[in-house]
C-alpha positions as CSV (number, residue, x, y, z in Angstrom):
1,M,9.7,-12.6,-6.1
2,D,8.2,-9.7,-6.7
3,W,11.4,-7.5,-7.5
4,M,9.7,-4.3,-7.5
5,L,8.8,-4.8,-3.3
6,V,12.7,-5.9,-2.6
7,L,14.0,-2.8,-4.5
8,I,11.7,-0.7,-1.3
9,G,12.5,-3.3,0.8
10,I,16.1,-2.6,0.4
11,L,15.8,1.3,0.1
12,I,13.8,0.9,3.6
13,I,16.1,-0.6,5.2
14,G,18.9,1.2,3.9
15,F,17.6,4.4,4.2
16,G,17.0,3.4,8.5
17,G,20.9,1.9,8.8
18,Y,21.8,5.3,7.3
19,I,19.8,7.1,10.3
20,W,20.7,4.9,12.5
21,H,24.5,4.8,12.2
22,F,24.9,9.0,11.4
23,K,22.5,9.7,13.7
24,Q,20.8,11.6,11.2
25,I,16.9,11.9,13.1
26,N,16.9,15.4,11.0
27,L,15.6,13.3,8.1
28,L,12.2,11.6,10.7
29,S,9.4,13.3,10.1
30,N,8.2,12.9,13.7
31,V,11.1,14.2,15.4
32,P,9.9,18.9,15.2
33,R,13.0,21.0,14.0
34,G,13.3,22.9,17.4
35,A,12.5,19.8,19.5
36,R,14.7,19.8,22.3
37,I,15.9,15.7,22.2
38,I,17.3,13.7,25.4
39,D,19.0,11.3,23.8
40,K,20.0,11.5,19.9
41,D,21.5,8.2,19.7
42,K,18.0,6.3,21.2
43,A,16.0,8.6,18.9
44,A,17.9,7.5,15.3
45,R,18.0,4.0,16.8
46,L,14.4,3.9,17.0
47,G,13.4,5.8,13.9
48,G,16.4,3.4,12.3
49,S,15.0,-0.1,13.1
50,Y,11.5,1.1,12.5
51,L,12.1,1.8,9.1
52,I,14.1,-1.3,9.6
53,L,11.5,-3.5,10.3
54,I,9.2,-1.8,7.7
55,G,12.2,-2.7,5.0
56,I,12.0,-6.4,6.1
57,C,8.0,-6.7,5.9
58,F,8.5,-5.5,2.0
59,L,11.4,-8.0,1.2
60,L,9.6,-10.8,3.1
61,F,5.9,-9.1,1.0
62,G,8.0,-9.8,-2.4
63,Y,8.8,-13.3,-1.6
64,V,4.8,-13.8,-0.5
65,V,3.6,-12.1,-3.3
66,K,5.3,-14.4,-6.0
67,N,5.0,-17.9,-3.9
68,L,2.1,-18.3,-2.1
69,S,-2.2,-18.0,-3.7
70,S,-4.2,-14.9,-3.3
71,A,-6.1,-16.4,0.5
72,V,-2.9,-16.8,2.0
73,I,-1.6,-13.1,0.9
74,S,-4.5,-11.3,1.6
75,I,-4.2,-13.3,5.6
76,V,-1.0,-12.6,6.1
77,V,-2.0,-8.4,4.7
78,A,-4.5,-8.8,7.2
79,C,-1.9,-9.7,10.3
80,F,0.4,-7.0,9.3
81,I,-1.9,-4.2,9.3
82,P,-2.6,-4.1,12.7
83,I,0.7,-6.4,14.2
84,N,1.8,-3.0,12.3
85,M,0.1,-0.1,14.0
86,V,0.4,-1.6,17.3
87,V,4.4,-1.6,16.6
88,L,4.0,2.3,15.0
89,V,1.8,3.5,18.2
90,S,4.8,2.2,20.1
91,Y,7.5,4.0,18.0
92,L,6.5,6.9,18.4
93,V,5.0,6.9,22.0
94,A,8.6,5.6,22.6
95,Q,10.2,8.9,20.9
96,S,7.9,11.2,22.1
97,K,9.1,10.4,25.5
98,N,12.3,11.3,24.3
99,M,12.1,14.2,23.8
100,K,11.1,17.8,25.6
């Protein structure tokens, strides 16, 4: 297991949990400071859950890097990039619908 990736994953999961639990939407860069948020709970849940998902991916990459061959790692990364882009766009669309 690659401990640097695992540590990064744990930090991102912790940050996502902090945003979700304490509703710290001011830490999200895609939420403008002067924007009127329709539902602060939803905004915190969306931001926190996306960060938790990315943190879990880092944890999985930490396992994959040490235990699988280079060819399999290339396939995993090649599949992750487009899936992450779709999830990111859906997160941004959902977050923009939550602002006026």
